[in-house]
N, C-alpha and C positions, 0 to 999 in steps of 0.2 A: 186196528184201522192200518190200512199200510201206508208206510214211508218210502221216499223216493232217497237210495243212498250217493247216487251218484251227484257229484259237482255240476253245477252252471257253469258254461265258459261266458267271460266279460261280452258285451256287445261288439266292443272292436276287434277283439280276436277273433270275433267270428266272422264278422265283415271281411278281415283279412285273409281268412282260409277261405272264402267262399270269391272273393276278389283273385285271389291267386290261382282257385281253379279255375276260371274263366277266361282269362286272360289265354290269347293266343300266340302262336309266335311269330314274328313280324313278315309280311309277304315277299321276296327279293324284288329291285327294283327295276323296273323295266326299262328299257334302251333304247331309245328314240332309232329309227333304221337308221344304218350307215350308209356311206357312198356306194354305187354301184358297185359290189362285187359279187361273187360266186357264193351261194348262200346254201345251205343245205348240207345232202352226202357229197363227199370231195367224187371230182371230177378221174374216170379213167384217165388212161394214155392215149394222147391223140383222139379225145373226145373234144368237139367244141361246146362252149355253153349256150345256151337257149335263153332268150328274152322271154319271160309271161308278164301279163299282166295281171293281177289279183281280182277276184272279182267280190269279196269278203274278207273280214280281217283275219290274218292269220299269223300266228307266233313261232316264229322258228331260233332255237337254241335261244330262247329266251330273250329276244329282238321281237319287238311289236312292228308289223306292216300293214298299215293301213289301206283300205278299197282302194284300187287305182293307181297303187306302188309296182312300180315295174323290177321284176330282179332278173337276175343272172342266173341260171340253175342247170345243171345235168338232165341232156334230154329223159334220163329214167324218172329223176323227178319231176320233169314238167309233165309226164306222162299220168305218173301218180297224183298228181295235183291237179291235173284236169278231171280222171276219174273222180275224185273227191270231190267235185264241183268249188274246189278256190281259183281255178284260172277263166276269165271273162271270154267268151266263144267270140273269134273273130271270122 
């Protein structure tokens, strides 16, 4: 008859190991939308910011913006947001 020579771990130690393997790192805290300021890529020299109204939730640099939020962005970034469908059509 064959015997198993490995030792069994106590139940408490096995539970700790499985709990340690399952834990995920905490998510970074989201900040609320700040006062109107230019967000996204920096403006070029002599370029005026454009105001856009978001049609969907969007996160820029870790800040969550809800639908309907008005943002000041560079004209190039406004164009890219429009192409991706994040800006309302006016």
